[in-house]
C-alpha positions in Angstrom: -27.0 -46.4 13.1 -27.0 -48.3 9.7 -28.9 -46.8 6.9 -32.0 -48.6 6.5 -31.1 -50.1 3.1 -28.0 -51.7 4.3 -29.8 -53.1 7.3 -32.6 -54.7 5.0 -29.7 -56.2 3.0 -27.8 -57.6 6.2 -31.4 -58.9 7.4 -32.0 -60.9 4.2 -28.4 -62.2 4.4 -28.3 -63.3 7.9 -32.0 -64.4 8.8 -32.0 -67.4 6.3 -28.9 -68.8 8.0 -30.5 -68.4 11.6 -33.8 -70.2 10.4 -31.9 -73.6 9.8 -31.1 -73.6 13.5 -34.9 -74.1 14.4 -36.0 -77.6 14.7 -39.1 -78.7 12.8 -41.3 -81.8 13.2 -40.2 -84.5 11.0 -42.6 -85.5 8.2 -42.8 -87.6 4.8 -44.1 -86.1 1.6 -46.5 -88.4 0.1 -47.4 -86.2 -2.8 -46.4 -82.8 -4.4 -48.1 -80.6 -6.6 -48.4 -77.0 -7.8 -50.9 -75.9 -5.0 -50.2 -78.0 -2.2 -48.4 -81.2 -1.0 -49.5 -84.1 1.4 -47.6 -84.9 4.3 -47.8 -87.4 6.9 -46.7 -86.8 10.5 -45.8 -89.1 13.3 -47.1 -88.5 16.8 -46.2 -85.1 18.3 -45.8 -83.7 22.1 -47.1 -79.9 22.3 -48.0 -77.4 24.9 -50.7 -75.8 24.5 -53.0 -72.9 26.0 -56.4 -71.3 25.5 -56.7 -67.4 24.9 -59.8 -65.4 23.9 -59.4 -62.8 21.2 -59.3 -62.2 17.7 -57.3 -64.0 14.9 -54.1 -61.8 15.4 -54.2 -60.9 19.2 -54.9 -64.0 20.5 -52.1 -65.6 18.7 -49.6 -62.9 20.1 -50.9 -63.2 23.6 -50.9 -67.3 23.5 -47.2 -67.1 22.0 -46.0 -65.1 25.0 -47.4 -67.5 27.5 -45.9 -70.5 25.9 -42.6 -68.6 25.1 -42.5 -67.6 28.8 -42.8 -71.5 29.6 -40.1 -72.9 27.3 -37.6 -69.7 28.4 -37.4 -71.4 32.1 -40.9 -70.8 33.8 -41.2 -74.4 34.5 -40.8 -76.6 37.5 -37.2 -77.6 36.2 -36.3 -74.0 35.5 -35.1 -75.5 32.2 -34.8 -73.6 28.7 -36.5 -75.8 25.9 -35.6 -75.1 22.6 -38.0 -73.1 20.3 -39.5 -75.1 17.5 -41.1 -74.2 14.0 -44.0 -73.4 13.0 -46.1 -71.4 15.1 -49.6 -71.9 13.9 -53.1 -70.8 14.3 -56.6 -72.0 12.9 -60.2 -71.5 12.8 -62.1 -75.0 14.5 -65.5 -75.1 15.8 -65.0 -77.4 18.6 -61.8 -79.5 17.4 -58.4 -78.7 18.9 -55.9 -78.2 16.3 -53.1 -80.7 15.3 -50.3 -78.3 14.2 -46.7 -78.1 15.7 -47.5 -74.7 17.3 -51.2 -74.1 16.4 -54.0 -71.8 17.4 -57.6 -73.2 17.0 -60.8 -71.4 17.8 -62.9 -72.8 20.6 -66.0 -70.8 20.8 -64.7 -67.0 20.8 -61.0 -68.2 21.8 -58.2 -70.0 20.2 -56.0 -72.9 21.3 -52.3 -72.0 20.6 -49.7 -75.1 20.8 -46.1 -75.3 20.7 -44.4 -78.3 19.5 -42.0 -79.6 21.8 -38.5 -80.8 20.7 -38.3 -84.3 19.7 -36.0 -85.3 22.7 -38.7 -84.8 25.0 -41.6 -87.2 26.0 -44.3 -86.8 28.6 -42.3 -87.8 31.6 -39.3 -85.9 30.4 -40.8 -82.7 29.4 -40.6 -80.1 32.5 -43.9 -79.3 34.0 -45.1 -75.9 33.4 -45.7 -73.7 36.5 -48.5 -71.8 34.7 -51.8 -73.8 34.9 -53.1 -72.2 31.8 -50.3 -74.3 29.9 -51.3 -78.2 29.2 -49.0 -80.7 27.7 -50.4 -83.7 25.5 -49.7 -86.0 22.6 -51.0 -85.4 19.3 -51.7 -88.6 17.3 -49.9 -89.4 13.7 -51.9 -87.5 11.0 -52.0 -87.0 7.4 -52.1 -83.6 6.1 -52.6 -81.3 2.9 -50.4 -78.2 3.1 -50.5 -75.2 1.0 -47.3 -72.8 1.3 -47.1 -69.1 0.6 -44.8 -66.4 1.6 -46.1 -62.9 2.8 -47.6 -61.1 5.8 -49.5 -62.8 8.7 -53.1 -60.9 8.1 -56.2 -62.5 8.1 -57.0 -61.1 4.5 -53.9 -62.7 3.0 -54.5 -65.9 5.1 -58.1 -66.2 3.7 -57.4 -65.6 0.4 -54.9 -68.5 0.1 -57.1 -70.8 2.0 -59.8 -70.1 -0.7 -57.3 -71.1 -3.2 -56.3 -74.0 -1.3 -59.8 -75.4 -0.7 -60.6 -75.0 -4.4 -57.4 -77.0 -5.3 -58.4 -79.8 -3.0 -62.0 -80.0 -4.1 -61.0 -80.2 -7.7 -58.9 -83.3 -6.8 -61.9 -84.6 -4.5 -59.9 -84.7 -1.4 -61.9 -84.6 1.9 -60.6 -82.8 5.0 -61.6 -83.2 8.6 -61.3 -80.6 11.3 -60.3 -76.9 10.8 -57.4 -75.2 8.9 -54.2 -74.6 10.6 -52.0 -71.2 9.9 -48.7 -72.1 10.2 -45.9 -69.5 10.8 -42.1 -70.6 10.6 -40.6 -67.1 11.1 -40.4 -64.8 14.3 -42.3 -61.6 14.1 -39.3 -59.3 13.3 -38.6 -61.4 10.0 -39.4 -59.4 6.7 -42.8 -60.4 5.5 -41.5 -60.9 2.0 -39.3 -63.9 3.6 -41.8 -65.4 5.7 -42.7 -69.0 5.3 -46.3 -69.4 5.7 -48.4 -72.6 5.1 -52.0 -73.6 5.7 -52.9 -77.3 7.0 -55.8 -79.4 6.4 -56.1 -82.6 7.9 -57.1 -85.6 5.5 -59.4 -88.4 6.3 -58.4 -91.8 6.5 
């Protein structure tokens, strides 16, 4: 068994190269600042499921349901490539619009995986699980605050406060709830994780 210190070094060296293989939705950067940047995203196809539970538990449960779908539990028995990010968000009644997102609906959350760009609604294999739904998210314009660190609610809320304050200072108006976007798998070291919070901007 490798010593712990050596394992950490190998993880740091290997994982960044693995991350490069994960497809992400294309976007255009409109403005970049010290606290956030503004991006525009085109229409995107997502698979989503609704899960009851708290901030962290619902995200994990929804991830497992959708992972089962892309790993081959669909009508074509086809493996679908994983994309990034995985995101979760609080929103009273509005479904989130992140590539993979979690949005609050009452006591539950909606978790979304963005589908690889090669698919359309007509070509994407249909899920066998009735809890999973496929739909198109319209093009949107979002402000994005990036940070590294753990996935705890406390860390998320601290950065959300910083983010909202910066947007308010610049006079920007947002719509819907915030999205917590996670770009790395659970085994990724917390200090190397790439996290983002998204807030959709009004027209």
